[in-house]
N, C-alpha and C positions, 0 to 999 in steps of 0.2 A: 444642689443635688449632686450626689456622687456619680462619677462616670463609671460605667461597667468596666470590670477588669478585662484585659486582652484575652485572658484564658476563658472567661465567662462569655465574652462576646463571640470569640471564635467558636466555642462550643455551641452557642445558640445558632450561629450562622450555618455551621456544618449540619446541625440537626435539621434546620429548615431546608438547606440545599440538598441534604442527603435524601430527602423524600422524593426528589426528582433526579437524583444522581448527578448533581452538579458540584464539582469540587472547586478548590481554590487554587490560584496560582501561588508560586513561591512568595512568601512574605517575610521580610526581614524582622518585622515587629514581633514575631512569635519565635519561641525556642526552636532550635533546629529539629528537635524530636517531633515537633508539631507538624512540620511540613516535610519530613524526610522522604515520605512516600512520593512527594511531587517531583523529586529529582532522581528517582530510581530510573535506570536505563529502560528504554522501550525498544521494541524491534518491529520493523515494518518491511513487508515485501511489496514491491511495485513491479507488476508484470505488464509488458507490452509485447505483442505477438510478432511472429514471422522473421525474427532476426534481421540481418542486413545483407545486401548484395555488394556492399562496398565497405569492408571492415576498416579500411584506411580512413574513410569518411566518418566512421563511428568511433573507433578506438582512439585512445590518446596517441599523440605523436610527440616525441621528445622523452628524455629520461629524468627520473627523480622529480624534483620540484619544478624543473624547467620543461613543462609540457603544455600542450594546447590540445584542443579538441577539434574534430572535423565538423563539416557543415551539418551532419546528421545529429550530432550530440551537442552542438554549440549552445543551444538554449540553456543547458545546465551549467555553463561556464561561470556564471555569477557565483556559483557555490564551489568554485575551484578549491578554496582554502579548506573546505569541509568535505572534499571528495578524495577517496582513494580509488583510483581507476586501475584495475588489474588486468593485464593481458597474459596469455599463455596458460590459462586455466582450461582444462578439458573436462567434458562430461564423460569421464572415463567409463563409468558403469554402463552408460548408454552405448558407447562405441563398442564395448566388449560383449554386450549382452543381447538384448532382444532384437528380433527381426519383426518387421511389420511396418505399419505406417510410421514414418520417421518423426512426424510432428507429435503423434501420440506417444511414441517412445520418449522423445525429449521432454514432453510435458510431464510424464510420469517420473522420469529420473531427475528432473531439474531440481527438485527440493527434497527428494527422498534418497537418491543414490541407490535405489533398489530396482530389481527387475519387476516384471509383471506376469500375471497368469492370463493366458488368452481366454477371452470370454466370447463364445460363438454368438451369443445373443446381441452383443454389442457390435460385432462385425455385421450382422444382418441389419441392425438399426442404421448403420452408416451406409448401407446399400452397396458395399464393396467387400466381397469375401476374399479378395486377393491379398489384402493387407490386414493381418490379424491385429487386434488391439485388446487391451485389458487395463484394469486399474492396478496401480503400483502396489507392491508387496511390502510396504514399509511406511512408517510415520514420516511426515514432512518436517523439515527443520524448524519451522515456526511453531508447530504443535509440540515438538520436543521442548522448545524454549518455553512455550506457554505452560506446559505441565510443570516445569521447574520454577518459574517466576510468577505465574499468573494466578496463583491460588488465592491471594488476598484481594483480587480485583472482582468487580461484579461479573465481568465476563473474562474468562481466561484468554480469549482471543475473539476478534471480530473480523469477518470476511466480507469485504465490499466488492461488488462487481459492476461491470458496465456491459450490459447485454451479453453476458457470458453464455447463456443457455438458449439463445434465440434460434440456433441452427441445429444443434445436436442434443440439447437437453442434458441429462445427467450422463456424461460420456467422458472417456479419457481425454478427448480433445478439450473439454470444457472444465476439467477439474485439476487443480495443482496442489490443493491442500488435502492432507490425509491425517486422520487421527490415529490410524494404525493400518495394518495390511488390508488392502481392498476395502478401505473405509474412507471414501472421498467425502469432502465437505462441499456443500453447495454454497457458493457466495450469494449474498443478498444483492440482487440486481436493482431493487426498487429503493430509491432514497426515502420514499414515504414509509415503506415497511421497516427500513433500517431505523428511521427516526422514531417510529412508534415503539420499536423494540427498546431503544435507548431511553426514551423519555415518557412513554405513555403506559408503561406497565404491561405491554403485550408479552405473551408467553414466548420464550425463545423457541424458534423453529415453527411458530404458528403462521408465519407469513404476514405478521402484523396484527393478528387477532380480529375479532368481530368488529366491524366498523362502528357499530353503535357503542360497544364497550370502549373502544379507543376514544371515541368522541366524548363519552362520559368521563373517562379518566382525565382527558385533557381539560375538560371544562372544570372538573373538580380542582385541578391544579392551576387552572387558568394559564398564565404565562410563566415560564421559568423566570423571566426577568421580573415580572410583577411580584412573584413569590419571594425572590431572593433580595430584591432591592431594599425591602423594608428592613431586613437584618443588616444589609450592607450599610445603610445610612447610619445605623447605630455604631457599627464597627469603624466607619470612616473617621469618626472623631477621635479614635484611640490609636490609630496607626501612623507610622512615619509617612512623610510626603512621598517618598519613593514607592511605598506600598499602595498609597492612594492611586498613583499612576498605574500600577499593575492591576489593581481592582477595576479601574476605569477601562483598561485595555480588555480585561476579562469580560466585562459587561458589554463593551463594544462588539466583541466577538459574538456574544449571544444575540445582540440586536441584528448583526449582519446575518447570522444563521437564520433568524426568524424571517427576515425580509426575503432571503433567497428562496426558501421552500414555498413561501406564500405566493411568490411571483413567477417562479420557474426561471429566475435569472441565474447568472453564473456565480453570484455571491454565495456565502455559506448559508446553511439551513438549520433551523431549530424548531421552536414550538410556540405557537400562538394561534388563537382563533381556530378552534378545532375544525370547524366546517370548511375552512378556507386553506387548508394545508396542502391540498393536492397540487402538484406541479401543473404547469400550463397544459401539458399533454402527457400521454403515457410514456413511462420510462422505456417501453419496448418499441416505441416508434423510432424508426431508423434515423430520422433527422434530429432526434433528441439525444443522440449518442454523445455529442460534446458536452451538453449541459448536465447530463446525468453524471458524466465523469467528474465534472467540477463539484457537483453537489456531494457525490460520494467522497471525494477528497476532503471536502470541508467537514463532513460528518466524522471521517476518520480522525482528522486533526482534533476536532472537539472531543472525541472519545478519549484520545490520548492525553490531551491537556487537562482534562477534568478527572482523570483517574478512573474512568470507567473500565479501561483495559490497558494493558501494557504491550500487547501483541496484536498486530492488525495487518491486513493485506488489502491491496487494491488491484484487481485483475481487470485489465481492459480486454474485452472481447474473448477470444479463445484461440488455442493453437490451430494453425491452418486457417486463420481468420479470413473469411470471405466478405468482409465489410467493403462497401463502396464509400470512400471518404470524400464525397463530392463537396463537402463544406470547406475543404482546405483551399486556401487562396493560392492559385498557381500562376497568378499574373506576373510574378517576377521570375518565372521559370520558362524560358522560351521553348525548351525541348519537351516540356511536360504535356501540354494540352489539357483537356478536361479529364478528370479522374472518373471515368465511367466504368472501368473494369474493376474487378475485385482485387483486394490487396493480395490474396493468395495467387491469383493469376499473374499479376504483375511480378510477384516474387520469383516466378519460374522462368523469367525471361532475362536473366543476367547477360550482359553484353549487348543487349539491344538498347540503343540510345534513349528512346522515349521511356522504356520501362525502368532503366537505371535512374533516370531523372525523377520519375514518379516515385520509385521506391525511396529515393533519397528524401524527397519532400514529405512523404508519409512518415518516415522515421523522424524527421525534424519536427513534425507536428506532435508525434507521440512524446518527443523530448520536451516540447513545450508543456505538455500536460504533466509530465514528471516534474518539471521546474515549478509548475504551479503548486503541486503538493509540497515540494521542498520549501517554497517561499512561504506558504501558510504555516508550516512547522517552524520556520526560522523567525516568524513574526511573533511567536509566543515567548514572552520573557519569563524565564524561570530563575532569575536572580543571578546575574553574572554570566549566564549562559542561556541559550534558547532551547526550545523543545527539540529542535533538530540536533543541537550539540549533544543533548542528553539521550539521543536515539541513535539507532543504527538502521539505515534504510538500504535494502538490497534491491537493486534494479536488475531485472533478469529477463530472459526470453528463452523460448524452448529450443531454438536452433541458433547456430552462429551464422554461417553463410547460408542464406535462404534457398537459393536455387538448387544447391546440392544437399541441403539438409544436414550439414556437418555439425559435429559436436565439439570440434577442436577450437580453442580460443573463443570460448563462449563469452557472452556479455557478463561482466562482473564489476559493476560500479557500486561502491559503498559510499553512502553519504552520512555525515554525522560521525561522532567518535564514541558514542555510548558513554559520554561523560569523561572522555580523555583516554579511552582504552585502545583506540585505533589510530594508526598513523595516517593522518589526512594531509591533503595538499600535495599529493604526489602521484606519480604513475609508477606502479610496481610491476615490473616485467619479470615473469617467471617462465619456465619451460616445462611443458607437459606435466603440469601438476593437477591432481584430481580435484574436482569440485567438492568432493566430500571433505577434503582437508580445509577448504574454504568454509564449509559448513561448521567444522569444528572451531575454526577461528572466530566465526560469528557467535557461536554459542558461548565460547570463553569470554568474548567481549562483553556480553550482557549478563555474565555471572554464572553461567552453567559450567560446572567443572567436569569436563569429559575430554578424552583424547581420541574418541572414535565417533563416527556417525555413518549411517548407511552401511554399505558392504565394506568391511574392513580390509578386504583384499586389495583395495585401491589406495591404501595408505592410512596411516594413523598420525595423530598429532595435528596441531594447527598449521595452516599454511604460513611458512616463514615470511616475515616482513609485514604482516598485517597488524599484529598487536604491538603496543608500546612496551 
């Protein structure tokens, strides 16, 4: 009996997989044009709140390739060769522009480089009329990138959140993504709702759709794995050994995703057994904050790896975050004590020994979560490079020095090289350069041809030293 051709087999596999939006990894057995989309650059924003009260413990120390990281950011050091750590970048538009709550100002300017219009109703919602707030008057850099490169994806962008709306709801403290002036995007805080949107045919923006409809859709499709493996088995006989290993890795990721959401564990999440998909407890329960973050990171990686989107973000909490991070192990920190106070309260006590120690260990924990995301991306083989190599991840925060809410020398860590477009493995030290120039450099790296972003009065062209 004749074996199916690679072209025919791939077509059949993609037809089957496409019904549930599951792509394929890079495969050497197929012509380059067949998998070219799999290695197009991706763009990711990772946000963790409240800056740092010890920039020396967060920012890189040392010049060029001879640098190290302090205790707060040390968990991402395994990705040093894929990191461009930049110091000396200022959120110039925020420093020169708006007055009001400085966390809200930073959150609005961080990705847009634009001022905001004061909204009195939002001031009232916050309960404090002394510090005006408003939504940003511009598009965020990720959405500008999505408009340029995301047109052929199922979703131009995907926004994942971790309890971003539990305190303020739809508010400038809680929103960093903008599709246009005063058009904030609400991140999806529920891994279940995010999952159903990706895999169960739920309508975008519906919050996951009717549960009965979701269950019916899931049952019709059964499991992504069951649905795909049948075609995979046919394909497996026709591809090279290296490709078999990549396909096995791809299916392993799917199985891990299944197990994670079904059990509420820290592993990845996907789709199986419609009635049993709910996490162990609500994604809004305070104690579930860590596991929700891991599940959202796994879904984000899966969406990128499978071609569902090329632009995504993961937002932990919100600006001015008042989370109590009691789950952090402080046993190795003699000065810390129990983390019973809020992150925001601790951040306002710079210079006090216990608060400084607690702030440091909180930032280290957030660094560990960022390292988890990077590790998941780096584990996806795309043929001579990883998903992380083919992506650009921007790790940011709304303020630089927490206690004084400064915008000078903001966090500017870039991971991955967007397929070789960014100079990684080094510390780039600049002086008083606008973050809008960094935005331009990031846009150029992923293929968006522009020399301006945000308010052009703060500079044009890409930040020197970022691009190869």
